[in-house]
Backbone bond lengths (Angstrom), bond angles and torsions (degrees), N, CA, C in turn:
res aa  C-N    CA-C-N  psi(-1)  N-CA   C-N-CA  omega(-1)  CA-C   N-CA-C  phi
1 M - - - 1.536 - - 1.534 103.29 -
2 T 1.312 120.47 142.36 1.368 128.54 178.16 1.636 111.07 -85.36
3 A 1.247 111.65 150.60 1.445 114.65 179.06 1.506 108.44 -82.62
4 P 1.295 122.18 136.55 1.356 126.35 174.56 1.606 112.90 -52.10
5 A 1.242 118.55 120.72 1.509 125.13 -179.51 1.430 114.25 -105.32
6 T 1.280 120.74 -20.12 1.424 122.93 -176.44 1.497 113.86 -116.86
7 V 1.341 110.20 128.64 1.488 114.68 175.36 1.558 112.05 -98.78
8 V 1.285 120.09 114.03 1.405 123.25 177.26 1.497 106.40 -120.95
9 H 1.389 118.89 122.89 1.419 126.85 171.79 1.503 115.22 -119.32
10 A 1.373 118.37 -5.41 1.368 120.73 176.84 1.544 112.50 -70.51
11 A 1.306 116.26 153.61 1.552 113.83 176.04 1.492 99.41 -150.21
12 S 1.293 112.10 160.00 1.479 123.93 173.81 1.502 112.51 -53.29
13 P 1.348 118.62 152.57 1.452 116.47 178.21 1.523 113.59 -59.84
14 E 1.322 115.45 -32.94 1.450 117.52 176.76 1.515 113.70 -65.65
15 A 1.252 113.91 -45.65 1.519 119.98 -175.26 1.560 104.99 -71.00
16 A 1.215 121.53 -38.93 1.441 124.34 177.68 1.523 109.91 -62.32
17 A 1.251 119.94 -40.18 1.502 121.70 178.48 1.552 111.77 -68.08
18 D 1.285 117.83 -22.72 1.471 120.63 -178.86 1.444 115.15 -97.28
19 S 1.287 122.40 -12.03 1.306 124.64 -174.69 1.519 117.22 -150.39
20 T 1.361 121.68 -179.96 1.441 125.76 -179.00 1.537 108.18 -118.25
21 L 1.396 114.65 122.89 1.412 119.18 -177.89 1.563 109.10 -61.17
22 A 1.331 109.41 149.14 1.428 119.88 179.07 1.517 108.85 -64.51
23 P 1.327 123.17 156.50 1.491 121.64 176.81 1.582 108.98 -75.29
24 A 1.284 111.66 165.82 1.456 119.10 -172.06 1.620 114.87 -61.64
25 C 1.375 112.12 -22.40 1.484 114.40 173.05 1.401 117.23 -79.81
26 V 1.347 118.35 8.73 1.454 121.64 169.41 1.610 106.79 -106.72
27 A 1.229 116.71 118.56 1.609 117.88 -168.41 1.669 100.71 -123.27
28 L 1.280 107.31 153.31 1.508 116.09 176.72 1.466 111.08 -131.63
29 S 1.301 112.78 160.63 1.456 120.58 -179.07 1.671 100.00 -142.55
30 A 1.355 109.35 114.04 1.476 114.09 179.51 1.503 115.46 -111.09
31 S 1.331 112.84 148.97 1.420 119.18 173.76 1.505 106.45 -149.23
32 W 1.240 117.67 179.16 1.454 125.18 -170.84 1.500 111.86 -60.68
33 R 1.327 117.64 -33.57 1.449 123.19 -179.36 1.518 116.94 -92.84
34 Y 1.342 114.99 -48.45 1.442 122.14 -169.28 1.645 110.64 -131.10
35 T 1.176 116.68 147.02 1.399 121.01 167.57 1.617 111.03 -121.70
36 F 1.322 112.55 119.34 1.491 117.77 -177.52 1.545 108.42 -97.28
37 V 1.269 112.11 134.33 1.659 118.76 178.69 1.601 100.13 -124.41
38 A 1.410 107.20 120.17 1.410 118.56 177.79 1.497 111.81 -108.68
39 N 1.315 120.16 132.40 1.451 125.07 178.65 1.484 108.38 -98.20
40 D 1.248 119.65 104.27 1.558 125.76 177.64 1.604 109.03 -97.59
41 C 1.362 117.37 6.34 1.365 126.96 -177.50 1.485 105.91 -76.02
42 S 1.517 116.74 166.81 1.436 118.99 176.60 1.549 106.51 -97.97
43 T 1.278 122.78 11.28 1.506 120.62 170.01 1.536 108.78 -133.57
44 T 1.283 116.76 164.36 1.540 121.14 178.61 1.557 107.78 -79.45
45 H 1.329 109.98 145.67 1.552 117.79 174.05 1.481 108.85 -129.35
46 T 1.252 114.37 151.23 1.520 125.97 172.33 1.444 107.24 -105.99
47 V 1.330 117.35 117.10 1.444 120.01 -167.71 1.554 109.15 -135.72
48 R 1.352 115.68 166.90 1.366 122.48 176.58 1.623 107.87 -145.08
49 V 1.303 115.89 150.74 1.530 115.43 176.11 1.540 105.45 -88.95
50 V 1.390 112.96 145.21 1.413 128.62 179.90 1.569 107.92 -99.20
51 Y 1.221 120.87 118.75 1.526 125.04 -175.98 1.572 105.22 -104.18
52 G 1.257 114.39 151.03 1.506 121.10 179.92 1.506 110.29 -67.13
53 D 1.315 118.78 -36.36 1.426 118.10 178.29 1.522 117.42 -87.58
54 G 1.326 117.93 10.95 1.427 122.28 175.09 1.448 112.46 80.49
55 T 1.412 123.74 15.27 1.405 128.32 168.21 1.497 114.91 -46.63
56 E 1.359 120.06 121.04 1.440 116.96 -178.31 1.477 105.96 -98.79
57 V 1.445 121.29 137.16 1.402 128.37 178.66 1.588 102.57 -130.90
58 P 1.326 109.05 157.68 1.544 113.13 -173.25 1.568 107.22 -78.72
59 C 1.192 116.43 152.45 1.522 124.39 -176.74 1.629 104.50 -73.63
60 R 1.267 114.81 150.18 1.454 119.67 -179.56 1.469 106.35 -135.31
61 E 1.338 115.24 142.63 1.515 123.77 -179.80 1.558 104.57 -89.10
62 V 1.346 113.39 126.49 1.516 116.81 176.67 1.478 108.00 -122.24
63 A 1.466 116.49 116.22 1.329 122.70 176.64 1.636 111.04 -69.02
64 P 1.334 112.52 169.46 1.510 110.74 175.62 1.430 115.19 -66.53
65 G 1.263 120.16 140.28 1.403 124.85 -173.59 1.492 114.97 77.33
66 A 1.232 120.96 -16.01 1.448 122.93 176.43 1.479 119.95 -81.49
67 T 1.304 117.65 160.80 1.495 123.24 -179.25 1.581 103.69 -123.48
68 A 1.444 113.60 142.72 1.537 120.95 170.85 1.447 111.15 -118.24
69 T 1.326 118.57 136.34 1.385 123.59 177.25 1.506 110.50 -96.40
70 F 1.421 116.90 129.25 1.450 130.29 172.70 1.491 106.60 -118.45
71 P 1.448 111.75 160.61 1.415 114.77 167.27 1.574 119.30 -52.34
72 G 1.250 117.31 148.24 1.462 120.15 170.94 1.439 118.01 -75.38
73 Y 1.296 119.49 -164.82 1.429 122.89 -179.38 1.537 118.03 -94.55
74 G 1.319 111.84 2.22 1.519 123.23 170.83 1.531 109.89 68.06
75 T 1.275 113.05 -168.21 1.530 122.04 -176.92 1.451 110.39 -108.68
76 S 1.274 121.73 13.47 1.452 119.52 -173.11 1.449 117.63 -109.43
77 G 1.488 112.20 14.10 1.419 119.76 179.15 1.594 116.87 92.21
78 N 1.390 115.46 6.20 1.368 115.32 173.70 1.481 111.12 -72.31
79 T 1.428 117.16 166.76 1.502 119.82 -175.49 1.673 99.30 -137.07
80 V 1.396 103.42 153.42 1.460 114.87 170.80 1.582 107.35 -93.14
81 E 1.284 119.66 119.50 1.462 123.26 -176.02 1.530 114.17 -96.32
82 G 1.178 120.57 -21.67 1.408 120.55 178.64 1.534 113.16 162.54
83 V 1.341 115.49 -166.07 1.491 120.88 -179.50 1.632 103.80 -131.25
84 A 1.374 112.06 127.00 1.381 120.97 -178.26 1.513 109.54 -112.71
85 L 1.339 116.48 145.22 1.451 122.00 169.28 1.504 111.68 -77.42
86 C 1.355 109.54 144.38 1.481 114.33 172.61 1.552 115.60 -137.40
87 G 1.258 116.17 143.95 1.494 119.65 -173.60 1.505 120.75 59.09
88 E 1.353 116.22 24.15 1.454 121.01 172.79 1.461 106.01 -110.26
89 A 1.468 117.21 163.71 1.358 123.40 165.20 1.583 115.22 -44.05
90 G 1.161 111.95 129.06 1.522 117.30 179.54 1.518 119.02 77.32
91 A 1.357 111.16 -2.72 1.528 120.04 177.22 1.531 106.89 -96.85
92 A 1.236 112.15 152.14 1.572 119.40 -178.22 1.437 107.58 -83.34
C-alpha cells in the first residue's frame, strides 16, 4: 500500500454545507482506482470521501496511524474533493 502523499481538505459547496471537513491530520491520496485516507491524528475518526459528482460512499472508522481504502475517482471525469467527518460531534 502506498502512503498518502496529497492532503486535500477542500470540498464542493454542497458537500461542505452537509458535512464537517476532516482535520488537517487526516490526509488522502487519490488515484483513478483507489483513494487512501490516512489518520495521523491521536484519535479515531469516522470519515467518508467527498466526490465531485456526489457519489455516496459508506463512512469508515479510521484509527490513529491506520489507513482506509475508498474507491478512486474513476475514468469518467469524477474528482475527489476531500474528506468529511461523519457521525462525530460537530459533524453532520
